[in-house]
C-alpha positions as CSV (number, residue, x, y, z in Angstrom):
1,M,-56.3,-128.9,120.7
2,K,-52.8,-130.1,121.8
3,P,-52.2,-130.0,125.5
4,V,-49.4,-127.6,125.2
5,L,-51.1,-124.9,123.2
6,R,-53.9,-125.4,125.4
7,R,-51.8,-124.8,128.4
8,W,-50.5,-121.6,126.9
9,L,-53.9,-120.3,125.5
10,K,-55.0,-120.6,129.5
11,L,-52.0,-118.7,130.6
12,G,-52.9,-115.9,127.9
13,L,-56.5,-115.7,128.7
14,A,-55.9,-115.6,132.6
15,F,-53.2,-112.6,131.8
16,S,-55.6,-111.0,129.4
17,A,-58.3,-111.1,132.4
18,A,-55.9,-109.8,135.1
19,A,-54.9,-106.9,132.7
20,V,-58.6,-106.1,132.1
21,F,-59.1,-106.2,135.9
22,M,-56.2,-104.1,136.6
23,Q,-57.4,-101.4,134.0
24,S,-60.7,-101.4,135.6
25,C,-58.9,-100.7,139.1
26,L,-57.3,-97.7,137.5
27,K,-60.4,-96.3,136.3
28,S,-62.6,-97.1,139.3
29,D,-63.1,-94.7,142.5
30,E,-63.7,-98.2,144.4
31,P,-60.9,-99.5,147.2
32,G,-58.7,-101.5,145.5
33,L,-55.0,-100.4,144.3
34,P,-53.3,-97.8,146.6
35,A,-53.4,-94.2,144.9
36,E,-49.7,-94.4,144.8
37,V,-49.7,-97.7,143.0
38,V,-52.1,-96.5,140.8
39,R,-49.8,-93.3,139.9
40,V,-47.0,-95.6,139.3
41,L,-49.0,-97.6,136.7
42,Q,-50.5,-94.7,135.1
43,V,-46.8,-93.4,134.4
44,T,-45.2,-96.6,133.2
45,G,-44.8,-97.4,129.6
46,H,-44.7,-100.5,127.7
47,N,-43.3,-102.2,131.1
48,R,-46.4,-101.6,132.9
49,V,-47.3,-105.2,131.5
50,E,-44.5,-106.5,134.2
51,L,-45.9,-104.4,137.0
52,I,-49.4,-105.9,136.2
53,K,-48.3,-109.7,136.0
54,A,-46.8,-109.1,139.6
55,L,-50.2,-107.6,140.7
56,A,-52.1,-110.0,139.2
57,K,-50.6,-112.6,141.5
58,Y,-51.7,-111.0,144.9
59,I,-54.7,-108.7,144.2
60,E,-57.0,-111.4,145.0
61,S,-54.9,-113.5,147.3
62,E,-55.4,-114.0,150.9
63,D,-51.8,-113.4,151.5
64,T,-51.9,-109.9,152.5
65,T,-48.2,-109.7,153.6
66,A,-47.1,-110.4,150.4
67,R,-50.0,-108.0,148.6
68,N,-48.8,-105.1,150.9
69,A,-45.1,-105.8,150.2
70,L,-45.9,-105.4,146.4
71,F,-47.9,-102.5,147.2
72,F,-45.0,-101.0,148.7
73,L,-42.4,-101.7,146.2
74,I,-44.7,-100.4,143.4
75,G,-45.9,-97.3,145.1
76,N,-42.4,-95.9,146.0
77,M,-40.9,-96.9,142.7
78,E,-41.9,-93.9,140.5
79,R,-38.3,-92.2,140.5
80,H,-36.0,-94.9,141.4
81,Y,-33.5,-95.3,138.9
82,S,-29.9,-96.9,137.7
83,V,-27.3,-94.6,136.3
84,E,-24.2,-95.6,134.2
85,Y,-21.4,-93.1,134.0
86,E,-18.6,-92.7,131.8
87,L,-15.3,-90.7,131.9
88,T,-15.1,-88.0,129.7
89,D,-13.4,-84.7,129.1
90,S,-15.1,-81.4,129.4
91,A,-16.1,-81.7,125.7
92,G,-17.7,-84.9,126.1
93,K,-15.2,-87.2,124.6
94,A,-15.0,-90.7,126.2
95,L,-11.7,-91.3,127.9
96,S,-10.2,-94.6,129.2
97,F,-8.8,-95.1,132.4
98,E,-8.1,-98.5,134.2
99,P,-7.5,-98.2,138.0
100,L,-6.2,-101.8,138.3
101,A,-3.4,-101.2,135.8
102,Y,-1.6,-99.3,138.8
103,S,0.5,-101.3,141.4
104,D,-1.0,-99.3,144.2
105,Y,-3.4,-96.6,145.3
106,R,-0.9,-93.8,145.4
107,S,0.5,-94.6,141.8
108,M,-3.1,-94.5,140.5
109,L,-4.0,-91.3,142.1
110,R,-0.8,-89.5,140.6
111,A,-1.7,-90.9,137.1
112,W,-5.2,-89.7,137.7
113,D,-3.9,-86.3,138.9
114,S,-1.9,-86.0,136.0
115,L,-4.7,-86.7,133.4
116,A,-7.0,-84.5,135.1
117,A,-4.6,-81.4,135.1
118,L,-4.4,-81.8,131.1
119,P,-6.6,-79.4,129.0
120,G,-10.1,-80.6,128.8
121,G,-9.7,-82.4,132.3
122,M,-11.8,-85.5,133.2
123,I,-15.5,-85.6,134.1
124,F,-17.7,-88.5,135.0
125,S,-20.7,-88.0,133.0
126,P,-24.0,-89.7,133.2
127,R,-24.5,-92.0,129.9
128,R,-27.8,-93.7,130.6
129,Y,-30.5,-93.3,133.2
130,T,-32.9,-96.3,133.7
131,L,-36.1,-95.9,135.7
132,D,-36.8,-98.8,137.5
133,R,-40.5,-98.8,136.4
134,D,-39.7,-99.0,132.9
135,T,-37.2,-101.9,133.3
136,I,-37.9,-103.9,136.4
137,T,-39.5,-107.5,136.0
138,S,-42.5,-109.4,137.5
139,G,-39.9,-112.0,138.4
140,L,-37.6,-109.9,140.1
141,L,-40.6,-108.4,142.2
142,L,-42.0,-111.5,143.1
143,N,-38.4,-113.3,144.1
144,T,-37.6,-110.1,146.2
145,I,-41.1,-110.4,148.1
146,E,-41.0,-114.3,148.4
147,L,-37.4,-114.3,149.8
148,A,-37.7,-111.3,151.9
149,I,-40.8,-112.6,153.6
150,S,-39.2,-116.0,154.2
151,S,-36.1,-114.5,155.9
152,R,-38.7,-113.2,158.7
153,K,-39.0,-116.7,159.9
154,T,-35.2,-116.6,161.3
155,P,-34.7,-116.0,165.3
156,W,-33.2,-112.6,164.6
157,A,-35.9,-111.4,162.3
158,K,-39.2,-112.7,163.6
159,N,-39.9,-109.5,165.8
160,I,-39.2,-106.8,163.3
161,P,-41.8,-104.2,163.1
162,D,-43.6,-104.4,159.7
163,S,-42.7,-100.8,159.1
164,I,-39.0,-101.5,159.4
165,F,-39.2,-104.8,157.2
166,L,-40.9,-102.7,154.5
167,R,-38.6,-100.0,154.4
168,Y,-34.9,-101.8,155.0
169,V,-35.5,-105.4,154.4
170,L,-37.8,-105.9,151.3
171,P,-36.4,-103.0,148.9
172,Y,-34.5,-104.6,145.7
173,R,-32.0,-101.9,145.5
174,V,-29.5,-99.8,148.0
175,A,-28.2,-96.9,145.7
176,N,-28.5,-96.3,141.9
177,E,-27.0,-99.4,140.9
178,D,-28.3,-101.7,137.9
179,L,-31.0,-104.0,138.8
180,E,-29.8,-107.7,139.9
181,D,-31.6,-110.2,141.5
182,W,-29.1,-110.5,144.2
183,R,-30.9,-112.0,147.0
184,P,-30.8,-115.5,146.1
185,L,-27.2,-115.2,145.4
186,L,-26.4,-113.8,148.7
187,K,-28.9,-115.8,150.7
188,N,-27.0,-119.1,149.3
189,Y,-23.5,-117.5,149.7
190,F,-23.9,-116.8,153.3
191,S,-26.0,-120.0,154.2
192,K,-23.6,-121.3,156.6
193,I,-24.2,-118.2,158.9
194,S,-27.8,-118.2,158.7
195,G,-27.8,-122.2,159.2
196,D,-25.4,-121.5,162.8
197,A,-28.0,-122.5,165.4
198,E,-25.9,-120.4,167.8
199,I,-26.9,-117.3,166.3
200,D,-30.1,-115.9,167.7
201,N,-29.9,-112.1,167.6
202,A,-29.1,-109.5,164.8
203,D,-25.9,-108.2,166.8
204,Q,-24.4,-111.8,166.7
205,L,-25.3,-112.5,162.9
206,A,-24.1,-108.9,161.7
207,D,-20.6,-109.4,163.6
208,V,-20.3,-112.7,162.0
209,L,-21.2,-111.6,158.6
210,N,-18.7,-108.5,158.8
211,R,-15.7,-110.5,159.8
212,L,-16.3,-113.1,157.1
213,I,-16.7,-110.2,154.4
214,D,-13.5,-108.8,155.8
215,S,-12.0,-112.0,155.3
216,L,-13.1,-112.7,151.9
217,F,-13.0,-109.6,150.1
218,F,-10.2,-107.0,149.5
219,E,-11.0,-103.1,150.2
220,D,-9.1,-102.0,147.1
221,N,-8.8,-98.2,147.0
222,R,-7.7,-98.0,143.5
223,L,-11.1,-98.8,142.5
224,I,-12.6,-95.6,144.4
225,K,-12.4,-93.8,140.9
226,N,-15.0,-96.4,139.4
227,A,-18.2,-94.4,139.5
228,N,-20.4,-97.5,138.6
229,V,-21.5,-99.5,141.3
230,S,-20.0,-103.2,141.1
231,L,-23.2,-105.6,141.9
232,P,-22.5,-108.4,144.2
233,S,-21.8,-111.1,141.3
234,K,-19.0,-109.0,140.4
235,I,-17.8,-108.3,143.9
236,I,-17.9,-112.4,144.5
237,Q,-16.0,-112.9,141.3
238,A,-13.4,-110.3,141.6
239,G,-13.0,-110.6,145.3
240,R,-12.5,-107.1,145.6
241,G,-14.5,-103.9,145.6
242,N,-14.1,-99.9,146.7
243,P,-15.6,-99.0,150.0
244,R,-18.6,-97.6,148.7
245,D,-19.2,-100.8,146.8
246,L,-18.2,-103.1,149.8
247,A,-20.7,-101.1,151.9
248,I,-23.5,-101.7,149.6
249,F,-22.7,-105.2,149.3
250,R,-23.1,-105.5,153.3
251,V,-26.3,-103.7,153.1
252,M,-27.5,-106.4,150.6
253,A,-26.2,-109.2,152.4
254,L,-27.8,-108.3,155.5
255,R,-31.2,-107.9,154.2
256,S,-30.8,-111.2,152.1
257,L,-30.5,-112.8,156.1
258,G,-33.7,-110.8,156.9
259,I,-31.6,-107.9,158.7
260,P,-32.9,-104.8,158.2
261,A,-30.1,-102.3,156.7
262,T,-29.4,-99.3,154.7
263,L,-26.2,-97.4,153.7
264,D,-25.2,-94.0,155.4
265,Y,-22.7,-91.7,154.0
266,S,-21.1,-88.4,154.5
267,P,-21.0,-87.1,150.9
268,W,-17.8,-84.9,151.3
269,I,-15.5,-84.7,154.3
270,S,-13.9,-81.4,155.5
271,D,-10.2,-82.4,154.6
272,S,-8.4,-84.2,151.5
273,L,-10.6,-87.3,151.6
274,N,-13.8,-87.6,149.2
275,S,-16.7,-89.3,150.7
276,I,-17.3,-92.0,153.4
277,W,-20.1,-95.2,152.9
278,F,-20.8,-97.6,155.4
279,A,-23.6,-100.1,156.0
280,S,-25.8,-99.7,159.3
281,Y,-28.4,-102.3,160.6
282,Y,-31.3,-102.3,163.0
283,N,-30.7,-104.6,165.6
284,Q,-32.8,-106.6,168.2
285,N,-32.9,-103.8,170.9
286,G,-34.5,-101.4,168.1
287,H,-31.2,-99.5,167.6
288,W,-29.4,-98.6,164.3
289,K,-25.6,-99.8,164.6
290,A,-22.9,-99.1,162.0
291,L,-21.4,-102.1,160.2
292,L,-17.9,-100.8,160.0
293,P,-14.9,-102.9,158.1
294,E,-12.1,-103.6,160.5
295,K,-9.8,-101.2,158.6
296,F,-12.3,-98.3,158.9
297,D,-11.2,-95.3,161.2
298,Q,-13.5,-95.8,163.9
299,Q,-13.1,-92.4,165.4
300,L,-14.0,-90.8,162.2
301,L,-17.8,-90.9,162.8
302,S,-17.5,-88.8,165.9
303,D,-15.1,-86.1,164.4
304,S,-17.2,-83.2,163.9
305,R,-14.2,-81.3,162.5
306,R,-14.1,-83.5,159.6
307,I,-17.7,-84.8,159.1
308,P,-20.4,-82.1,158.3
309,K,-23.3,-84.3,157.6
310,V,-24.4,-88.2,157.7
311,Y,-27.3,-89.1,155.5
312,R,-29.1,-92.4,155.1
313,R,-30.1,-93.9,151.7
314,I,-33.7,-94.7,151.8
315,F,-36.2,-96.6,149.0
316,H,-39.5,-95.1,150.7
317,T,-40.5,-91.6,149.2
318,L,-39.9,-88.8,151.6
319,D,-41.9,-85.6,150.7
320,S,-39.7,-82.9,152.5
321,S,-36.2,-84.1,150.6
322,L,-34.9,-81.8,148.1
323,F,-35.4,-84.7,145.4
324,A,-39.3,-84.6,145.9
325,I,-39.7,-81.0,146.1
326,K,-37.4,-79.8,143.2
327,E,-38.5,-79.5,139.9
328,T,-37.1,-82.6,137.8
329,K,-35.1,-80.3,135.4
330,K,-33.6,-78.3,138.2
331,T,-29.9,-79.0,138.4
332,T,-28.7,-79.8,142.1
333,P,-25.3,-81.0,143.6
334,P,-24.7,-84.8,143.8
335,F,-25.9,-86.4,146.8
336,L,-28.6,-83.8,147.8
337,G,-31.1,-83.8,145.2
338,H,-30.8,-87.0,143.3
339,F,-32.5,-89.5,145.6
340,H,-34.6,-89.7,148.8
341,Y,-32.5,-90.0,152.1
342,L,-32.7,-89.2,156.1
343,D,-30.6,-86.8,157.8
344,V,-29.1,-88.8,161.1
345,T,-26.0,-86.7,161.5
346,H,-27.3,-86.2,165.0
347,N,-27.2,-90.0,165.7
348,Y,-23.2,-89.8,165.3
349,L,-22.2,-86.4,166.0
350,P,-22.9,-83.4,168.0
351,V,-24.6,-80.8,165.9
352,R,-25.4,-77.0,165.5
353,T,-27.6,-75.0,163.6
354,V,-26.2,-72.5,160.9
355,S,-28.0,-69.5,159.6
356,Y,-27.2,-67.4,156.5
357,S,-28.0,-63.9,155.8
358,G,-27.6,-62.0,152.7
359,H,-28.2,-62.1,148.9
360,C,-29.7,-65.3,147.5
361,P,-28.9,-65.6,143.5
362,D,-31.3,-68.9,143.5
363,Q,-33.9,-70.3,145.4
364,Y,-31.5,-73.1,146.8
365,I,-28.2,-72.5,148.6
366,Y,-25.9,-74.8,150.0
367,L,-23.4,-75.2,152.9
368,S,-20.2,-76.5,151.5
369,V,-17.0,-77.8,152.9
370,W,-13.4,-77.4,151.2
371,N,-12.6,-81.2,150.1
372,G,-9.6,-81.7,148.1
373,K,-9.5,-78.6,145.7
374,N,-12.9,-77.7,145.8
375,W,-15.9,-76.6,147.9
376,K,-18.1,-79.5,147.9
377,P,-22.0,-78.7,148.9
378,V,-23.1,-81.1,151.9
379,D,-26.3,-79.5,153.0
380,W,-29.3,-77.5,151.2
381,A,-31.7,-74.8,152.3
382,K,-34.6,-72.8,150.7
383,C,-33.7,-69.2,150.6
384,N,-36.4,-67.1,152.1
385,G,-36.2,-63.2,152.3
386,N,-32.4,-63.5,151.8
387,A,-32.0,-65.9,154.6
388,A,-31.6,-69.5,155.1
389,I,-31.2,-72.1,158.0
390,F,-29.1,-75.3,158.0
391,H,-30.0,-77.5,160.7
392,N,-27.8,-80.6,162.1
393,I,-24.4,-79.5,161.2
394,G,-21.3,-81.2,162.6
395,K,-20.4,-78.8,165.2
396,D,-16.8,-77.9,164.7
397,V,-16.6,-78.2,160.7
398,N,-15.6,-75.2,158.7
399,Y,-17.8,-74.4,155.9
400,A,-19.0,-71.6,153.5
401,F,-22.2,-70.5,151.9
402,T,-22.4,-71.4,148.2
403,W,-24.8,-71.5,145.2
404,L,-24.7,-73.4,142.1
405,E,-24.6,-71.8,138.6
406,E,-25.5,-73.9,135.6
407,Q,-23.0,-73.7,132.8
408,G,-24.5,-75.8,129.8
409,D,-24.4,-79.4,130.9
410,Y,-22.4,-78.6,134.0
411,F,-22.3,-76.5,137.0
412,K,-20.0,-74.5,139.2
413,I,-20.2,-74.1,143.0
414,R,-19.8,-70.3,143.6
415,L,-19.2,-68.7,146.7
416,L,-22.0,-66.5,148.2
417,S,-21.1,-62.9,149.7
418,G,-22.6,-62.5,153.2
419,E,-21.7,-63.7,156.7
420,Q,-19.1,-66.4,156.4
421,P,-16.9,-67.8,159.1
422,S,-13.1,-67.9,158.2
423,Q,-11.4,-70.9,156.9
């Protein structure tokens, strides 16, 4: 038998054995794969082979750190997804709008408002949802684990608790962007920083990294109307991005260098602005700190008249989130029922509790703020006995109680009668 053929045969037999072993793990009651990993394997289709290939590398390995990292990623993978949006009118007809065709943000916004006012309007419609478990490769999983673990050897990362490492360094995604193996790209791109012997803690590295990103990439507000997230490779190529995408870029850069980081955001602000997005990181003193670009309004984050809520995107499953408890087919407003997040409003603002009493036309009602020309939901509560309670609301923001009325493939935010403060 030829050497090349023999080698391929061995690889095939090894993989087949690993697959059989995994199948036995799925059927066995003996300790082996964690229950959450088994569940993901059971609901995964043809791409299960990629997950099994990754598991086969570590299932009997003495490298418990890598094995636990893989279990964490797969065990929390079930409902993570990428989404691609397209611009359409209300009838679903695809539209074209190029933000960079306009000289500045104001001229772009005028053109956008003019087109949006035409019959049919303009809507960002989801064109494609792709579950991670159906598309992720074993290569991306294994490369993520290897590079994330190696980043713990740096002076600023060696004392990070395992739970923080798993939740905020290891994850391969930040939001609902397409999957990309960004870790080696960014580790190499920012290698001069990671090799600086004078940097020995997270605050120093984050500060240097932040200033470098500000100097290298232009925050282009014309791109705010791009619904799809620009990946690091595209941002590096273009030298620009919108505030949300550059915040995600900062998170990925921090993670690539071993610093725990995630995305904090306020879904809607109580004025004419849309939303705010910014990176936050976990420092050597065990505190979370916002990593804000130089042009960011520093006072905005403490303005409880404008910011109603601040949320933190997370990779791990949170059983109390609306995303976890609602029925999959149940329509919910953007940012509230589409992914897992933590409520961190109290970390930034003075807060209050808000109570609703009155008729509930649906099981969930929403607290909304006036943003632009519409009421935009910023928090949710389950209605029990015609009453609901909203916690951790920006102390001085104006709000209204609303509910979501489904209209075919779309929905309308409707005001509720009941006890509402004046606007």
